[in-house]
C-alpha positions in Angstrom: 111.9 165.1 168.2 113.2 165.4 164.9 111.1 167.4 161.8 111.1 167.1 157.8 108.7 169.1 155.7 110.7 169.5 152.4 109.9 169.7 148.7 112.0 168.7 146.0 111.5 167.7 142.5 112.4 164.7 140.9 112.9 162.1 137.5 111.1 159.1 138.0 110.7 155.9 135.7 107.6 157.4 134.7 108.5 161.3 134.6 110.0 163.8 137.1 107.2 164.3 139.8 107.9 166.3 143.9 109.2 164.6 146.2 106.9 166.3 149.4 106.8 164.9 152.9 106.0 166.5 155.6 106.8 164.2 158.5 107.6 163.4 162.1 109.9 161.6 163.7 110.0 161.0 167.9 112.5 160.5 170.1 114.0 157.3 170.5 111.5 155.6 167.7 111.9 153.8 164.7 110.3 154.6 161.6 110.4 152.9 158.4 109.8 154.4 155.0 108.1 151.8 152.4 107.2 152.2 149.2 108.3 151.7 145.4 111.6 151.5 144.2 111.7 155.3 142.8 109.5 156.6 144.8 112.1 159.1 146.9 113.1 157.2 149.8 116.4 156.5 149.9 116.8 161.1 148.4 114.9 161.9 151.7 117.6 159.9 153.9 120.1 162.2 151.6 119.2 165.0 152.4 118.5 164.4 155.8 122.5 163.5 155.6 123.2 166.2 154.2 123.9 164.6 150.2 121.2 166.2 148.7 119.6 169.4 149.3 115.7 169.6 148.6 114.6 172.6 146.6 112.5 174.1 149.7 112.0 173.1 153.1 112.6 172.6 156.6 114.9 170.4 158.9 115.0 170.2 161.9 116.4 167.8 164.9 116.4 168.0 168.4 115.7 171.5 167.7 118.9 172.5 165.8 118.1 173.5 162.1 119.9 171.7 159.7 118.4 172.9 156.8 116.4 176.0 156.5 115.2 177.3 152.8 114.3 180.7 153.6 116.7 181.3 156.1 119.7 180.5 153.8 120.9 177.3 156.3 121.8 174.5 155.0 124.8 172.3 157.4 127.1 170.2 155.4 127.2 166.3 156.4 130.2 166.2 158.5 128.6 168.5 161.0 124.9 167.0 161.2 125.8 163.8 163.6 124.1 161.0 161.2 125.2 157.4 161.2 124.1 156.3 157.8 124.3 152.4 157.2 124.2 152.1 153.2 122.9 148.9 151.5 127.0 148.2 150.2 128.0 149.2 154.1 130.6 151.5 152.4 133.6 150.6 154.7 136.9 151.5 153.9 139.1 148.3 152.4 142.4 149.4 153.5 141.1 149.7 157.0 140.7 147.0 159.8 137.5 146.5 161.0 138.4 148.5 164.7 140.3 151.1 162.5 137.0 151.4 160.5 135.3 152.3 164.0 138.1 154.2 165.3 137.8 156.5 161.6 134.2 157.2 163.1 134.7 158.9 165.9 135.1 162.4 165.7 137.0 162.5 169.3 139.0 159.2 169.0 138.2 156.6 171.9 139.4 153.9 171.5 138.3 152.4 174.5 134.7 153.0 173.3 135.9 151.0 170.0 136.6 148.0 172.6 132.9 148.1 174.2 131.6 148.6 170.4 133.4 146.1 169.1 132.6 143.6 172.6 128.7 144.6 172.2 127.9 143.7 168.9 130.2 140.6 169.2 133.1 141.8 166.4 136.6 140.9 169.1 137.0 138.3 166.5 137.4 140.0 163.4 139.4 143.3 165.4 142.2 142.9 163.0 140.3 141.2 159.9 139.6 143.9 156.2 136.4 144.3 154.8 137.2 141.7 152.3 137.5 138.9 154.5 134.0 138.7 156.1 130.7 137.9 155.3 127.6 140.7 154.3 126.4 139.8 157.8 129.5 140.2 159.1 130.0 143.7 157.4 126.8 144.7 158.3 127.8 144.8 161.7 130.9 146.4 161.2 128.8 149.0 159.5 126.4 149.4 161.9 129.2 149.9 165.1 130.4 152.2 162.5 127.0 154.2 162.5 126.1 154.3 166.4 130.4 155.1 167.0 129.6 158.4 165.6 126.9 159.3 168.7 124.4 160.0 166.0 120.9 162.1 166.9 119.9 160.2 163.8 120.2 156.7 163.0 119.6 156.3 158.8 119.7 152.7 157.2 119.3 152.2 153.4 117.8 148.5 153.2 120.9 147.5 155.0 119.4 143.7 154.3 118.7 143.4 151.1 121.4 142.0 149.5 121.7 139.0 152.6 119.9 135.2 152.3 116.6 135.5 154.8 118.4 133.2 157.9 121.2 135.9 158.2 118.7 138.1 157.2 116.0 137.4 159.9 118.8 137.7 162.3 120.4 140.7 161.9 117.0 142.1 161.6 116.6 141.2 165.2 120.2 142.6 165.5 118.8 146.2 164.2 116.1 145.5 166.8 118.4 145.5 170.2 120.8 148.3 169.2 118.0 150.5 168.6 116.6 150.3 171.7 119.3 149.4 173.5 121.5 152.7 172.2 117.7 155.4 172.3 118.3 155.6 169.6 115.9 157.3 166.9 115.8 155.8 163.4 114.8 156.1 160.0 114.6 153.2 157.6 113.8 151.8 154.1 112.8 148.9 152.9 110.3 147.2 151.0 109.8 144.5 152.6 106.9 144.0 154.4 107.9 141.3 156.8 110.9 143.4 157.8 109.0 146.7 157.8 106.1 144.8 161.0 108.8 143.3 162.4 111.0 146.3 163.6 109.1 150.1 163.0 106.8 151.2 166.0 105.5 153.9 162.7 105.5 153.1 158.9 105.2 156.2 156.6 104.3 154.9 153.0 105.2 157.4 150.2 104.0 156.8 147.0 104.9 158.7 143.8 106.5 160.9 146.6 104.1 161.8 148.6 102.9 160.0 152.2 99.8 158.2 151.2 99.4 155.8 155.1 100.8 156.4 158.5 100.8 154.5 160.8 101.5 151.5 163.0 102.3 148.8 160.6 99.1 147.5 162.0 97.0 150.0 161.3 99.0 150.4 157.4 99.1 146.9 156.4 95.5 145.3 158.0 92.8 147.1 156.6 90.0 144.2 156.9 90.3 140.7 157.7 90.4 138.1 155.0 90.6 134.1 154.5 91.3 132.1 151.8 91.8 127.9 151.3 95.3 127.3 151.7 98.4 125.7 154.1 102.0 126.3 154.0 105.0 126.9 156.6 105.6 130.1 157.9 107.1 132.4 161.1 105.1 134.1 163.8 105.9 137.1 164.4 103.7 139.0 166.8 100.5 138.1 169.2 97.7 140.5 170.4 94.6 140.1 172.1 91.8 142.6 170.7 88.5 142.5 173.3 88.3 138.1 173.4 89.5 137.1 170.7 93.7 136.3 169.9 95.6 137.9 166.6 98.9 136.2 165.1 100.4 138.4 162.7 102.3 135.4 160.3 104.9 135.5 158.0 103.8 134.6 154.2 106.4 135.8 151.8 106.6 139.4 151.3 102.8 140.0 152.9 101.4 139.4 155.9 98.6 137.6 156.8 96.6 138.2 160.0 95.0 134.6 161.8 92.5 133.9 164.7 94.3 132.0 167.6 91.8 130.5 170.2 93.3 130.7 174.2 95.0 127.0 174.1 97.1 128.2 171.1 98.6 131.3 172.6 99.7 129.1 175.3 101.5 127.3 173.8 102.0 129.5 171.2 105.2 132.8 170.3 106.3 135.0 168.9 109.2 133.6 166.2 107.5 129.6 166.7 107.4 127.9 163.2 103.8 126.9 162.8 101.5 125.6 159.7 99.2 127.2 158.6 96.3 125.4 157.1 92.2 125.8 156.5 89.9 123.7 154.9 87.0 126.7 154.8 87.7 129.7 156.3 89.0 129.3 159.7 93.2 128.3 160.1 94.5 126.1 162.1 98.0 126.9 163.8 99.9 124.1 164.6 103.7 124.7 165.9 105.9 123.0 164.0 108.8 120.7 165.9 112.2 122.9 166.4 115.3 121.3 164.2 118.2 120.1 165.8 
């Protein structure tokens, strides 16, 4: 269990404000910090990693105190078991992929690096340098490097925001698979609703340094049912049953929409399907599109 109760004075675009956060992250869960730029999300990650010091408060990770202003405890970054993936990946340019991964280990274990290269599909890139890699490949290397630190917590600071939509969706799947496979406790910073809904067990919305909402993605993003006249192509993110009806969550740009499906729809639709969503009145029609080859 990870417990964070910290405060810090920050300077935002609209002037000074207090970052004041009290959060718990359950073991092996993925919690996303969602909110506008400048609300304090990245600062919170940096305080967890030991790169910034809270003004006061306490950080406890798996019963180990990393920071306590009252007791004067502040464990240095190199002694915190944190895997941190930045937006720019921060790979060492003069090291190969394999050397970048080896460098992450406190106790060098080349065999573990080889296994990680296999698990992440990076074997063919082992002797390449970062400058020769695509954005998606760099992200996979940065993620593998973070995991090789055997972290108590994996911190992801908008790691996919610079990627094209197709690569981003593919690497979202990679992050989710890796998070589950290694049983990680993960804290993600993102302002992309689709990404948040797809990856998160829980979402904490931060506004001007304060948590305004905290719950499951459905609880946070869907307060009520709405219906508008529309027609667009989208992707199904999830399908769930509530009482006698089925609800599908679909992408709508950087927003989310929830539509009702009938039992016949559910028999042919599943998360990941590309669909046409159309409404002539108030009841949307969701039609599966043929796959492209």
